[in-house]
All heavy atoms as atom14 arrays in JSON, in Angstrom:
{
  "sequence": "MLPSDPFMLLSVVNTKLRDEFDSLNELCRSLDVDRDDIVNPLAAIGFVYNPVLNQFK",
  "atom14_mask": [
    [1, 1, 1, 1, 1, 1, 1, 1, 0, 0, 0, 0, 0, 0],
    [1, 1, 1, 1, 1, 1, 1, 1, 0, 0, 0, 0, 0, 0],
    [1, 1, 1, 1, 1, 1, 1, 0, 0, 0, 0, 0, 0, 0],
    [1, 1, 1, 1, 1, 1, 0, 0, 0, 0, 0, 0, 0, 0],
    [1, 1, 1, 1, 1, 1, 1, 1, 0, 0, 0, 0, 0, 0],
    [1, 1, 1, 1, 1, 1, 1, 0, 0, 0, 0, 0, 0, 0],
    [1, 1, 1, 1, 1, 1, 1, 1, 1, 1, 1, 0, 0, 0],
    [1, 1, 1, 1, 1, 1, 1, 1, 0, 0, 0, 0, 0, 0],
    [1, 1, 1, 1, 1, 1, 1, 1, 0, 0, 0, 0, 0, 0],
    [1, 1, 1, 1, 1, 1, 1, 1, 0, 0, 0, 0, 0, 0],
    [1, 1, 1, 1, 1, 1, 0, 0, 0, 0, 0, 0, 0, 0],
    [1, 1, 1, 1, 1, 1, 1, 0, 0, 0, 0, 0, 0, 0],
    [1, 1, 1, 1, 1, 1, 1, 0, 0, 0, 0, 0, 0, 0],
    [1, 1, 1, 1, 1, 1, 1, 1, 0, 0, 0, 0, 0, 0],
    [1, 1, 1, 1, 1, 1, 1, 0, 0, 0, 0, 0, 0, 0],
    [1, 1, 1, 1, 1, 1, 1, 1, 1, 0, 0, 0, 0, 0],
    [1, 1, 1, 1, 1, 1, 1, 1, 0, 0, 0, 0, 0, 0],
    [1, 1, 1, 1, 1, 1, 1, 1, 1, 1, 1, 0, 0, 0],
    [1, 1, 1, 1, 1, 1, 1, 1, 0, 0, 0, 0, 0, 0],
    [1, 1, 1, 1, 1, 1, 1, 1, 1, 0, 0, 0, 0, 0],
    [1, 1, 1, 1, 1, 1, 1, 1, 1, 1, 1, 0, 0, 0],
    [1, 1, 1, 1, 1, 1, 1, 1, 0, 0, 0, 0, 0, 0],
    [1, 1, 1, 1, 1, 1, 0, 0, 0, 0, 0, 0, 0, 0],
    [1, 1, 1, 1, 1, 1, 1, 1, 0, 0, 0, 0, 0, 0],
    [1, 1, 1, 1, 1, 1, 1, 1, 0, 0, 0, 0, 0, 0],
    [1, 1, 1, 1, 1, 1, 1, 1, 1, 0, 0, 0, 0, 0],
    [1, 1, 1, 1, 1, 1, 1, 1, 0, 0, 0, 0, 0, 0],
    [1, 1, 1, 1, 1, 1, 0, 0, 0, 0, 0, 0, 0, 0],
    [1, 1, 1, 1, 1, 1, 1, 1, 1, 1, 1, 0, 0, 0],
    [1, 1, 1, 1, 1, 1, 0, 0, 0, 0, 0, 0, 0, 0],
    [1, 1, 1, 1, 1, 1, 1, 1, 0, 0, 0, 0, 0, 0],
    [1, 1, 1, 1, 1, 1, 1, 1, 0, 0, 0, 0, 0, 0],
    [1, 1, 1, 1, 1, 1, 1, 0, 0, 0, 0, 0, 0, 0],
    [1, 1, 1, 1, 1, 1, 1, 1, 0, 0, 0, 0, 0, 0],
    [1, 1, 1, 1, 1, 1, 1, 1, 1, 1, 1, 0, 0, 0],
    [1, 1, 1, 1, 1, 1, 1, 1, 0, 0, 0, 0, 0, 0],
    [1, 1, 1, 1, 1, 1, 1, 1, 0, 0, 0, 0, 0, 0],
    [1, 1, 1, 1, 1, 1, 1, 1, 0, 0, 0, 0, 0, 0],
    [1, 1, 1, 1, 1, 1, 1, 0, 0, 0, 0, 0, 0, 0],
    [1, 1, 1, 1, 1, 1, 1, 1, 0, 0, 0, 0, 0, 0],
    [1, 1, 1, 1, 1, 1, 1, 0, 0, 0, 0, 0, 0, 0],
    [1, 1, 1, 1, 1, 1, 1, 1, 0, 0, 0, 0, 0, 0],
    [1, 1, 1, 1, 1, 0, 0, 0, 0, 0, 0, 0, 0, 0],
    [1, 1, 1, 1, 1, 0, 0, 0, 0, 0, 0, 0, 0, 0],
    [1, 1, 1, 1, 1, 1, 1, 1, 0, 0, 0, 0, 0, 0],
    [1, 1, 1, 1, 0, 0, 0, 0, 0, 0, 0, 0, 0, 0],
    [1, 1, 1, 1, 1, 1, 1, 1, 1, 1, 1, 0, 0, 0],
    [1, 1, 1, 1, 1, 1, 1, 0, 0, 0, 0, 0, 0, 0],
    [1, 1, 1, 1, 1, 1, 1, 1, 1, 1, 1, 1, 0, 0],
    [1, 1, 1, 1, 1, 1, 1, 1, 0, 0, 0, 0, 0, 0],
    [1, 1, 1, 1, 1, 1, 1, 0, 0, 0, 0, 0, 0, 0],
    [1, 1, 1, 1, 1, 1, 1, 0, 0, 0, 0, 0, 0, 0],
    [1, 1, 1, 1, 1, 1, 1, 1, 0, 0, 0, 0, 0, 0],
    [1, 1, 1, 1, 1, 1, 1, 1, 0, 0, 0, 0, 0, 0],
    [1, 1, 1, 1, 1, 1, 1, 1, 1, 0, 0, 0, 0, 0],
    [1, 1, 1, 1, 1, 1, 1, 1, 1, 1, 1, 0, 0, 0],
    [1, 1, 1, 1, 1, 1, 1, 1, 1, 0, 0, 0, 0, 0]
  ],
  "atom14_positions": [
    [[74.9, 84.29, 110.4], [74.95, 85.22, 109.28], [74.74, 86.64, 109.81], [73.83, 86.86, 110.62], [73.88, 84.86, 108.26], [73.8, 85.78, 107.11], [73.81, 84.84, 105.61], [73.45, 86.1, 104.48], [0.0, 0.0, 0.0], [0.0, 0.0, 0.0], [0.0, 0.0, 0.0], [0.0, 0.0, 0.0], [0.0, 0.0, 0.0], [0.0, 0.0, 0.0]],
    [[75.56, 87.55, 109.34], [75.47, 88.93, 109.77], [74.58, 89.72, 108.82], [74.52, 89.44, 107.62], [76.87, 89.55, 109.82], [77.8, 88.96, 110.87], [79.21, 89.51, 110.7], [77.28, 89.26, 112.26], [0.0, 0.0, 0.0], [0.0, 0.0, 0.0], [0.0, 0.0, 0.0], [0.0, 0.0, 0.0], [0.0, 0.0, 0.0], [0.0, 0.0, 0.0]],
    [[73.89, 90.74, 109.34], [73.02, 91.55, 108.48], [73.81, 92.33, 107.44], [74.95, 92.73, 107.69], [72.32, 92.49, 109.45], [72.98, 92.36, 110.75], [73.86, 91.15, 110.72], [0.0, 0.0, 0.0], [0.0, 0.0, 0.0], [0.0, 0.0, 0.0], [0.0, 0.0, 0.0], [0.0, 0.0, 0.0], [0.0, 0.0, 0.0], [0.0, 0.0, 0.0]],
    [[73.19, 92.59, 106.3], [73.87, 93.35, 105.25], [73.7, 94.85, 105.44], [74.52, 95.63, 104.97], [73.36, 92.92, 103.87], [71.97, 93.12, 103.79], [0.0, 0.0, 0.0], [0.0, 0.0, 0.0], [0.0, 0.0, 0.0], [0.0, 0.0, 0.0], [0.0, 0.0, 0.0], [0.0, 0.0, 0.0], [0.0, 0.0, 0.0], [0.0, 0.0, 0.0]],
    [[72.63, 95.27, 106.1], [72.43, 96.7, 106.39], [73.52, 97.16, 107.36], [73.68, 96.57, 108.43], [71.05, 96.93, 106.99], [70.84, 98.37, 107.36], [70.45, 99.16, 106.49], [71.09, 98.71, 108.55], [0.0, 0.0, 0.0], [0.0, 0.0, 0.0], [0.0, 0.0, 0.0], [0.0, 0.0, 0.0], [0.0, 0.0, 0.0], [0.0, 0.0, 0.0]],
    [[74.28, 98.19, 107.01], [75.41, 98.59, 107.86], [75.01, 99.02, 109.27], [75.75, 98.78, 110.23], [76.08, 99.72, 107.09], [75.28, 99.98, 105.9], [74.22, 98.96, 105.78], [0.0, 0.0, 0.0], [0.0, 0.0, 0.0], [0.0, 0.0, 0.0], [0.0, 0.0, 0.0], [0.0, 0.0, 0.0], [0.0, 0.0, 0.0], [0.0, 0.0, 0.0]],
    [[73.84, 99.64, 109.42], [73.44, 100.07, 110.76], [73.01, 98.88, 111.63], [73.3, 98.85, 112.82], [72.34, 101.12, 110.67], [72.84, 102.43, 110.12], [72.62, 102.75, 108.8], [73.57, 103.29, 110.92], [73.1, 103.95, 108.27], [74.07, 104.48, 110.4], [73.83, 104.81, 109.07], [0.0, 0.0, 0.0], [0.0, 0.0, 0.0], [0.0, 0.0, 0.0]],
    [[72.39, 97.9, 111.01], [72.06, 96.68, 111.74], [73.33, 95.91, 112.07], [73.49, 95.36, 113.16], [71.1, 95.8, 110.93], [69.72, 96.39, 110.77], [68.85, 96.6, 112.35], [68.72, 94.94, 112.9], [0.0, 0.0, 0.0], [0.0, 0.0, 0.0], [0.0, 0.0, 0.0], [0.0, 0.0, 0.0], [0.0, 0.0, 0.0], [0.0, 0.0, 0.0]],
    [[74.26, 95.88, 111.12], [75.56, 95.24, 111.32], [76.28, 95.87, 112.51], [76.82, 95.17, 113.37], [76.41, 95.35, 110.05], [77.81, 94.75, 110.11], [77.74, 93.24, 110.35], [78.58, 95.07, 108.85], [0.0, 0.0, 0.0], [0.0, 0.0, 0.0], [0.0, 0.0, 0.0], [0.0, 0.0, 0.0], [0.0, 0.0, 0.0], [0.0, 0.0, 0.0]],
    [[76.28, 97.18, 112.57], [76.91, 97.9, 113.69], [76.32, 97.45, 115.02], [77.05, 97.14, 115.96], [76.72, 99.41, 113.5], [77.21, 100.29, 114.65], [78.71, 100.21, 114.8], [76.74, 101.72, 114.43], [0.0, 0.0, 0.0], [0.0, 0.0, 0.0], [0.0, 0.0, 0.0], [0.0, 0.0, 0.0], [0.0, 0.0, 0.0], [0.0, 0.0, 0.0]],
    [[75.03, 97.39, 115.1], [74.36, 97.0, 116.33], [74.7, 95.57, 116.73], [75.07, 95.3, 117.87], [72.85, 97.14, 116.16], [72.18, 96.71, 117.32], [0.0, 0.0, 0.0], [0.0, 0.0, 0.0], [0.0, 0.0, 0.0], [0.0, 0.0, 0.0], [0.0, 0.0, 0.0], [0.0, 0.0, 0.0], [0.0, 0.0, 0.0], [0.0, 0.0, 0.0]],
    [[74.63, 94.66, 115.78], [74.91, 93.25, 116.06], [76.37, 93.05, 116.47], [76.67, 92.37, 117.46], [74.55, 92.36, 114.85], [75.09, 90.96, 115.0], [73.04, 92.34, 114.63], [0.0, 0.0, 0.0], [0.0, 0.0, 0.0], [0.0, 0.0, 0.0], [0.0, 0.0, 0.0], [0.0, 0.0, 0.0], [0.0, 0.0, 0.0], [0.0, 0.0, 0.0]],
    [[77.28, 93.65, 115.71], [78.7, 93.46, 115.98], [79.09, 94.06, 117.33], [79.77, 93.41, 118.13], [79.56, 94.03, 114.83], [81.02, 94.14, 115.23], [79.41, 93.17, 113.59], [0.0, 0.0, 0.0], [0.0, 0.0, 0.0], [0.0, 0.0, 0.0], [0.0, 0.0, 0.0], [0.0, 0.0, 0.0], [0.0, 0.0, 0.0], [0.0, 0.0, 0.0]],
    [[78.63, 95.27, 117.62], [78.98, 95.87, 118.91], [78.39, 95.09, 120.08], [79.01, 94.96, 121.12], [78.58, 97.35, 118.96], [79.65, 98.26, 118.43], [80.81, 97.87, 118.27], [79.29, 99.49, 118.14], [0.0, 0.0, 0.0], [0.0, 0.0, 0.0], [0.0, 0.0, 0.0], [0.0, 0.0, 0.0], [0.0, 0.0, 0.0], [0.0, 0.0, 0.0]],
    [[77.2, 94.56, 119.9], [76.6, 93.73, 120.95], [77.41, 92.47, 121.18], [77.69, 92.1, 122.32], [75.13, 93.38, 120.62], [74.38, 94.6, 120.52], [74.52, 92.49, 121.67], [0.0, 0.0, 0.0], [0.0, 0.0, 0.0], [0.0, 0.0, 0.0], [0.0, 0.0, 0.0], [0.0, 0.0, 0.0], [0.0, 0.0, 0.0], [0.0, 0.0, 0.0]],
    [[77.8, 91.82, 120.08], [78.61, 90.61, 120.21], [79.97, 90.91, 120.83], [80.47, 90.14, 121.65], [78.76, 89.9, 118.86], [77.49, 89.21, 118.39], [77.73, 88.42, 117.15], [76.51, 87.61, 116.76], [76.18, 86.57, 117.72], [0.0, 0.0, 0.0], [0.0, 0.0, 0.0], [0.0, 0.0, 0.0], [0.0, 0.0, 0.0], [0.0, 0.0, 0.0]],
    [[80.58, 92.03, 120.44], [81.86, 92.41, 121.02], [81.72, 92.67, 122.52], [82.59, 92.32, 123.3], [82.44, 93.63, 120.29], [82.96, 93.38, 118.89], [83.27, 94.69, 118.2], [84.17, 92.46, 118.9], [0.0, 0.0, 0.0], [0.0, 0.0, 0.0], [0.0, 0.0, 0.0], [0.0, 0.0, 0.0], [0.0, 0.0, 0.0], [0.0, 0.0, 0.0]],
    [[80.65, 93.3, 122.91], [80.42, 93.6, 124.32], [80.15, 92.32, 125.13], [80.68, 92.15, 126.23], [79.25, 94.58, 124.46], [78.97, 94.97, 125.91], [77.7, 95.74, 126.07], [76.57, 94.85, 125.81], [75.48, 95.18, 125.11], [75.39, 96.38, 124.56], [74.51, 94.32, 124.93], [0.0, 0.0, 0.0], [0.0, 0.0, 0.0], [0.0, 0.0, 0.0]],
    [[79.32, 91.44, 124.59], [78.82, 90.32, 125.36], [79.57, 89.0, 125.18], [79.53, 88.16, 126.09], [77.34, 90.06, 125.01], [76.43, 91.21, 125.39], [76.85, 92.07, 126.19], [75.29, 91.25, 124.86], [0.0, 0.0, 0.0], [0.0, 0.0, 0.0], [0.0, 0.0, 0.0], [0.0, 0.0, 0.0], [0.0, 0.0, 0.0], [0.0, 0.0, 0.0]],
    [[80.21, 88.81, 124.03], [80.73, 87.47, 123.72], [82.21, 87.4, 123.37], [82.82, 86.35, 123.56], [79.94, 86.87, 122.56], [78.45, 86.72, 122.82], [77.7, 86.25, 121.6], [78.24, 85.4, 120.86], [76.58, 86.75, 121.36], [0.0, 0.0, 0.0], [0.0, 0.0, 0.0], [0.0, 0.0, 0.0], [0.0, 0.0, 0.0], [0.0, 0.0, 0.0]],
    [[82.78, 88.47, 122.83], [84.12, 88.37, 122.28], [85.04, 89.46, 122.83], [84.61, 90.58, 123.05], [84.08, 88.46, 120.74], [83.29, 87.35, 120.11], [81.98, 87.57, 119.69], [83.82, 86.1, 119.97], [81.24, 86.55, 119.12], [83.1, 85.05, 119.41], [81.79, 85.29, 118.99], [0.0, 0.0, 0.0], [0.0, 0.0, 0.0], [0.0, 0.0, 0.0]],
    [[86.3, 89.09, 123.0], [87.29, 90.02, 123.52], [87.98, 90.87, 122.44], [88.72, 91.79, 122.77], [88.37, 89.27, 124.31], [87.83, 88.64, 125.57], [86.87, 89.22, 126.16], [88.32, 87.58, 125.97], [0.0, 0.0, 0.0], [0.0, 0.0, 0.0], [0.0, 0.0, 0.0], [0.0, 0.0, 0.0], [0.0, 0.0, 0.0], [0.0, 0.0, 0.0]],
    [[87.74, 90.55, 121.18], [88.35, 91.31, 120.09], [87.58, 91.06, 118.8], [86.84, 90.08, 118.66], [89.82, 90.9, 119.89], [89.89, 89.59, 119.33], [0.0, 0.0, 0.0], [0.0, 0.0, 0.0], [0.0, 0.0, 0.0], [0.0, 0.0, 0.0], [0.0, 0.0, 0.0], [0.0, 0.0, 0.0], [0.0, 0.0, 0.0], [0.0, 0.0, 0.0]],
    [[87.81, 91.97, 117.85], [87.2, 91.79, 116.53], [87.74, 90.56, 115.84], [87.0, 89.83, 115.19], [87.46, 93.05, 115.68], [86.9, 93.03, 114.27], [85.39, 92.81, 114.27], [87.26, 94.31, 113.54], [0.0, 0.0, 0.0], [0.0, 0.0, 0.0], [0.0, 0.0, 0.0], [0.0, 0.0, 0.0], [0.0, 0.0, 0.0], [0.0, 0.0, 0.0]],
    [[89.04, 90.29, 115.98], [89.62, 89.09, 115.37], [88.99, 87.83, 115.91], [88.72, 86.88, 115.15], [91.13, 89.07, 115.56], [91.85, 90.08, 114.71], [91.33, 90.53, 113.68], [93.02, 90.48, 115.13], [0.0, 0.0, 0.0], [0.0, 0.0, 0.0], [0.0, 0.0, 0.0], [0.0, 0.0, 0.0], [0.0, 0.0, 0.0], [0.0, 0.0, 0.0]],
    [[88.75, 87.78, 117.21], [88.1, 86.61, 117.79], [86.69, 86.43, 117.25], [86.27, 85.32, 116.93], [88.06, 86.78, 119.33], [87.51, 85.58, 120.04], [87.43, 85.8, 121.55], [88.31, 86.47, 122.11], [86.47, 85.28, 122.15], [0.0, 0.0, 0.0], [0.0, 0.0, 0.0], [0.0, 0.0, 0.0], [0.0, 0.0, 0.0], [0.0, 0.0, 0.0]],
    [[85.95, 87.52, 117.13], [84.59, 87.46, 116.57], [84.64, 86.92, 115.15], [83.87, 86.03, 114.8], [83.96, 88.85, 116.61], [82.56, 88.98, 116.06], [81.78, 90.03, 116.84], [82.54, 89.32, 114.6], [0.0, 0.0, 0.0], [0.0, 0.0, 0.0], [0.0, 0.0, 0.0], [0.0, 0.0, 0.0], [0.0, 0.0, 0.0], [0.0, 0.0, 0.0]],
    [[85.55, 87.45, 114.34], [85.65, 87.02, 112.94], [86.01, 85.54, 112.83], [85.43, 84.83, 112.02], [86.68, 87.87, 112.21], [86.17, 89.58, 111.97], [0.0, 0.0, 0.0], [0.0, 0.0, 0.0], [0.0, 0.0, 0.0], [0.0, 0.0, 0.0], [0.0, 0.0, 0.0], [0.0, 0.0, 0.0], [0.0, 0.0, 0.0], [0.0, 0.0, 0.0]],
    [[86.95, 85.09, 113.64], [87.32, 83.67, 113.62], [86.13, 82.79, 114.01], [85.85, 81.79, 113.37], [88.49, 83.4, 114.57], [89.85, 83.63, 113.98], [90.96, 83.09, 114.84], [90.92, 83.62, 116.2], [91.5, 84.74, 116.6], [92.18, 85.47, 115.75], [91.42, 85.14, 117.85], [0.0, 0.0, 0.0], [0.0, 0.0, 0.0], [0.0, 0.0, 0.0]],
    [[85.46, 83.17, 115.06], [84.36, 82.37, 115.57], [83.2, 82.28, 114.56], [82.58, 81.23, 114.41], [83.84, 82.96, 116.88], [82.76, 82.23, 117.36], [0.0, 0.0, 0.0], [0.0, 0.0, 0.0], [0.0, 0.0, 0.0], [0.0, 0.0, 0.0], [0.0, 0.0, 0.0], [0.0, 0.0, 0.0], [0.0, 0.0, 0.0], [0.0, 0.0, 0.0]],
    [[82.92, 83.4, 113.89], [81.81, 83.42, 112.94], [82.24, 83.06, 111.52], [81.41, 83.02, 110.61], [81.17, 84.81, 112.93], [80.56, 85.29, 114.25], [79.99, 86.69, 114.08], [79.5, 84.32, 114.73], [0.0, 0.0, 0.0], [0.0, 0.0, 0.0], [0.0, 0.0, 0.0], [0.0, 0.0, 0.0], [0.0, 0.0, 0.0], [0.0, 0.0, 0.0]],
    [[83.55, 82.81, 111.33], [84.12, 82.5, 110.02], [83.74, 83.59, 108.99], [83.2, 83.31, 107.93], [83.64, 81.13, 109.54], [84.47, 80.63, 108.36], [85.66, 81.02, 108.24], [83.92, 79.86, 107.54], [0.0, 0.0, 0.0], [0.0, 0.0, 0.0], [0.0, 0.0, 0.0], [0.0, 0.0, 0.0], [0.0, 0.0, 0.0], [0.0, 0.0, 0.0]],
    [[84.04, 84.83, 109.41], [83.75, 86.0, 108.59], [85.05, 86.73, 108.32], [85.89, 86.86, 109.22], [82.76, 86.94, 109.34], [82.54, 88.22, 108.57], [81.45, 86.24, 109.6], [0.0, 0.0, 0.0], [0.0, 0.0, 0.0], [0.0, 0.0, 0.0], [0.0, 0.0, 0.0], [0.0, 0.0, 0.0], [0.0, 0.0, 0.0], [0.0, 0.0, 0.0]],
    [[85.24, 87.2, 107.11], [86.41, 88.01, 106.78], [86.28, 89.36, 107.47], [85.23, 90.0, 107.42], [86.5, 88.19, 105.27], [87.79, 88.84, 104.86], [87.84, 90.1, 104.9], [88.75, 88.13, 104.53], [0.0, 0.0, 0.0], [0.0, 0.0, 0.0], [0.0, 0.0, 0.0], [0.0, 0.0, 0.0], [0.0, 0.0, 0.0], [0.0, 0.0, 0.0]],
    [[87.33, 89.78, 108.13], [87.34, 91.06, 108.87], [86.89, 92.23, 107.98], [86.16, 93.11, 108.42], [88.74, 91.29, 109.43], [88.88, 92.51, 110.27], [90.33, 92.65, 110.75], [90.55, 93.94, 111.35], [90.7, 94.15, 112.65], [90.69, 93.15, 113.49], [90.9, 95.36, 113.12], [0.0, 0.0, 0.0], [0.0, 0.0, 0.0], [0.0, 0.0, 0.0]],
    [[87.31, 92.25, 106.73], [86.95, 93.32, 105.81], [85.44, 93.39, 105.55], [84.91, 94.45, 105.24], [87.68, 93.18, 104.48], [89.16, 93.52, 104.6], [89.55, 94.19, 105.58], [89.93, 93.09, 103.71], [0.0, 0.0, 0.0], [0.0, 0.0, 0.0], [0.0, 0.0, 0.0], [0.0, 0.0, 0.0], [0.0, 0.0, 0.0], [0.0, 0.0, 0.0]],
    [[84.76, 92.25, 105.67], [83.31, 92.22, 105.47], [82.57, 92.93, 106.6], [81.37, 93.23, 106.46], [82.81, 90.78, 105.36], [83.28, 90.12, 104.06], [83.66, 90.85, 103.12], [83.27, 88.88, 104.0], [0.0, 0.0, 0.0], [0.0, 0.0, 0.0], [0.0, 0.0, 0.0], [0.0, 0.0, 0.0], [0.0, 0.0, 0.0], [0.0, 0.0, 0.0]],
    [[83.25, 93.19, 107.69], [82.67, 93.96, 108.79], [83.23, 95.39, 108.76], [82.48, 96.36, 108.82], [82.97, 93.3, 110.16], [82.25, 91.95, 110.24], [82.56, 94.21, 111.3], [82.59, 91.15, 111.48], [0.0, 0.0, 0.0], [0.0, 0.0, 0.0], [0.0, 0.0, 0.0], [0.0, 0.0, 0.0], [0.0, 0.0, 0.0], [0.0, 0.0, 0.0]],
    [[84.54, 95.49, 108.65], [85.21, 96.8, 108.75], [84.78, 97.74, 107.62], [84.48, 98.91, 107.86], [86.74, 96.62, 108.77], [87.44, 97.95, 108.67], [87.15, 95.89, 110.04], [0.0, 0.0, 0.0], [0.0, 0.0, 0.0], [0.0, 0.0, 0.0], [0.0, 0.0, 0.0], [0.0, 0.0, 0.0], [0.0, 0.0, 0.0], [0.0, 0.0, 0.0]],
    [[84.76, 97.26, 106.4], [84.47, 98.14, 105.25], [83.07, 98.74, 105.26], [82.92, 99.95, 105.07], [84.77, 97.43, 103.94], [86.25, 97.17, 103.76], [87.09, 97.79, 104.4], [86.58, 96.24, 102.89], [0.0, 0.0, 0.0], [0.0, 0.0, 0.0], [0.0, 0.0, 0.0], [0.0, 0.0, 0.0], [0.0, 0.0, 0.0], [0.0, 0.0, 0.0]],
    [[82.01, 97.95, 105.47], [80.68, 98.55, 105.51], [80.52, 99.55, 106.66], [79.85, 100.57, 106.52], [79.72, 97.37, 105.69], [80.5, 96.16, 105.32], [81.93, 96.48, 105.54], [0.0, 0.0, 0.0], [0.0, 0.0, 0.0], [0.0, 0.0, 0.0], [0.0, 0.0, 0.0], [0.0, 0.0, 0.0], [0.0, 0.0, 0.0], [0.0, 0.0, 0.0]],
    [[81.15, 99.26, 107.78], [81.03, 100.17, 108.92], [81.85, 101.43, 108.7], [81.43, 102.52, 109.1], [81.42, 99.46, 110.22], [80.48, 98.29, 110.6], [80.87, 97.72, 111.95], [79.02, 98.71, 110.58], [0.0, 0.0, 0.0], [0.0, 0.0, 0.0], [0.0, 0.0, 0.0], [0.0, 0.0, 0.0], [0.0, 0.0, 0.0], [0.0, 0.0, 0.0]],
    [[82.99, 101.32, 108.04], [83.78, 102.5, 107.7], [82.99, 103.4, 106.74], [83.09, 104.62, 106.83], [85.11, 102.09, 107.1], [0.0, 0.0, 0.0], [0.0, 0.0, 0.0], [0.0, 0.0, 0.0], [0.0, 0.0, 0.0], [0.0, 0.0, 0.0], [0.0, 0.0, 0.0], [0.0, 0.0, 0.0], [0.0, 0.0, 0.0], [0.0, 0.0, 0.0]],
    [[82.23, 102.79, 105.86], [81.45, 103.55, 104.88], [80.4, 104.44, 105.56], [79.97, 105.44, 104.97], [80.79, 102.61, 103.89], [0.0, 0.0, 0.0], [0.0, 0.0, 0.0], [0.0, 0.0, 0.0], [0.0, 0.0, 0.0], [0.0, 0.0, 0.0], [0.0, 0.0, 0.0], [0.0, 0.0, 0.0], [0.0, 0.0, 0.0], [0.0, 0.0, 0.0]],
    [[79.98, 104.07, 106.76], [79.0, 104.91, 107.49], [79.68, 105.66, 108.65], [79.02, 106.18, 109.54], [77.78, 104.1, 107.97], [78.17, 102.98, 108.92], [76.97, 103.59, 106.79], [76.99, 102.32, 109.65], [0.0, 0.0, 0.0], [0.0, 0.0, 0.0], [0.0, 0.0, 0.0], [0.0, 0.0, 0.0], [0.0, 0.0, 0.0], [0.0, 0.0, 0.0]],
    [[81.01, 105.69, 108.63], [81.75, 106.52, 109.56], [82.18, 105.88, 110.87], [82.56, 106.6, 111.8], [0.0, 0.0, 0.0], [0.0, 0.0, 0.0], [0.0, 0.0, 0.0], [0.0, 0.0, 0.0], [0.0, 0.0, 0.0], [0.0, 0.0, 0.0], [0.0, 0.0, 0.0], [0.0, 0.0, 0.0], [0.0, 0.0, 0.0], [0.0, 0.0, 0.0]],
    [[82.18, 104.57, 110.96], [82.56, 103.89, 112.19], [83.86, 103.12, 112.0], [84.05, 102.47, 110.98], [81.45, 102.93, 112.65], [80.23, 103.64, 113.15], [79.24, 104.04, 112.28], [80.09, 103.93, 114.5], [78.11, 104.71, 112.73], [78.98, 104.6, 114.96], [77.98, 104.99, 114.07], [0.0, 0.0, 0.0], [0.0, 0.0, 0.0], [0.0, 0.0, 0.0]],
    [[84.74, 103.22, 112.99], [86.0, 102.48, 112.98], [86.12, 101.67, 114.28], [85.58, 102.06, 115.31], [87.24, 103.38, 112.81], [87.22, 104.06, 111.46], [87.31, 104.41, 113.91], [0.0, 0.0, 0.0], [0.0, 0.0, 0.0], [0.0, 0.0, 0.0], [0.0, 0.0, 0.0], [0.0, 0.0, 0.0], [0.0, 0.0, 0.0], [0.0, 0.0, 0.0]],
    [[86.84, 100.57, 114.19], [87.02, 99.71, 115.35], [88.05, 100.3, 116.3], [89.14, 100.69, 115.88], [87.46, 98.31, 114.91], [87.69, 97.36, 116.07], [86.64, 96.95, 116.88], [88.95, 96.86, 116.33], [86.85, 96.1, 117.93], [89.16, 95.98, 117.38], [88.1, 95.6, 118.17], [88.31, 94.74, 119.22], [0.0, 0.0, 0.0], [0.0, 0.0, 0.0]],
    [[87.7, 100.37, 117.57], [88.62, 100.83, 118.61], [88.96, 99.62, 119.46], [88.11, 99.14, 120.23], [87.95, 101.91, 119.46], [88.85, 102.44, 120.54], [89.59, 101.7, 121.17], [88.75, 103.73, 120.79], [0.0, 0.0, 0.0], [0.0, 0.0, 0.0], [0.0, 0.0, 0.0], [0.0, 0.0, 0.0], [0.0, 0.0, 0.0], [0.0, 0.0, 0.0]],
    [[90.17, 99.08, 119.34], [90.53, 97.86, 120.06], [90.6, 98.07, 121.59], [90.38, 97.14, 122.34], [91.89, 97.48, 119.51], [92.42, 98.69, 118.88], [91.25, 99.54, 118.46], [0.0, 0.0, 0.0], [0.0, 0.0, 0.0], [0.0, 0.0, 0.0], [0.0, 0.0, 0.0], [0.0, 0.0, 0.0], [0.0, 0.0, 0.0], [0.0, 0.0, 0.0]],
    [[90.87, 99.28, 122.03], [90.91, 99.54, 123.47], [89.51, 99.42, 124.07], [89.32, 98.81, 125.14], [91.51, 100.94, 123.76], [91.42, 101.29, 125.24], [92.95, 101.01, 123.28], [0.0, 0.0, 0.0], [0.0, 0.0, 0.0], [0.0, 0.0, 0.0], [0.0, 0.0, 0.0], [0.0, 0.0, 0.0], [0.0, 0.0, 0.0], [0.0, 0.0, 0.0]],
    [[88.52, 99.97, 123.38], [87.13, 99.87, 123.84], [86.45, 98.61, 123.37], [85.35, 98.28, 123.86], [86.34, 101.09, 123.36], [86.84, 102.45, 123.84], [86.04, 103.56, 123.18], [86.77, 102.54, 125.35], [0.0, 0.0, 0.0], [0.0, 0.0, 0.0], [0.0, 0.0, 0.0], [0.0, 0.0, 0.0], [0.0, 0.0, 0.0], [0.0, 0.0, 0.0]],
    [[87.06, 97.92, 122.39], [86.49, 96.72, 121.76], [85.1, 97.0, 121.22], [84.14, 96.26, 121.46], [86.47, 95.54, 122.75], [86.17, 94.23, 122.06], [86.58, 94.02, 120.91], [85.45, 93.35, 122.73], [0.0, 0.0, 0.0], [0.0, 0.0, 0.0], [0.0, 0.0, 0.0], [0.0, 0.0, 0.0], [0.0, 0.0, 0.0], [0.0, 0.0, 0.0]],
    [[85.01, 98.07, 120.45], [83.75, 98.43, 119.8], [84.0, 99.35, 118.63], [85.08, 99.96, 118.51], [82.75, 99.05, 120.77], [83.16, 100.38, 121.3], [82.13, 100.99, 122.25], [81.93, 102.16, 122.2], [81.52, 100.21, 123.11], [0.0, 0.0, 0.0], [0.0, 0.0, 0.0], [0.0, 0.0, 0.0], [0.0, 0.0, 0.0], [0.0, 0.0, 0.0]],
    [[83.0, 99.43, 117.78], [83.05, 100.39, 116.67], [82.44, 101.7, 117.16], [81.38, 101.72, 117.77], [82.26, 99.86, 115.46], [83.02, 98.83, 114.69], [82.98, 97.49, 115.05], [83.8, 99.2, 113.6], [83.7, 96.53, 114.36], [84.51, 98.24, 112.88], [84.46, 96.92, 113.26], [0.0, 0.0, 0.0], [0.0, 0.0, 0.0], [0.0, 0.0, 0.0]],
    [[83.18, 102.78, 116.9], [82.72, 104.11, 117.31], [82.84, 105.06, 116.14], [83.65, 104.91, 115.3], [83.56, 104.63, 118.46], [83.28, 103.8, 119.73], [83.64, 104.52, 120.97], [82.69, 105.54, 121.37], [81.83, 105.68, 122.32], [0.0, 0.0, 0.0], [0.0, 0.0, 0.0], [0.0, 0.0, 0.0], [0.0, 0.0, 0.0], [0.0, 0.0, 0.0]]
  ]
}
């Protein structure tokens, strides 16, 4: 389960992308999470996914 606080979500997701997954889609499939449930809260605090860096910036 991912945290609901967007700043905690950012930390958890970027750590998982760095350490465990090669892409956001892979992370979402593995955790059975809808991509929008990650992208939208992070966009609301000004972060977007960069597939080249494989992280939210």
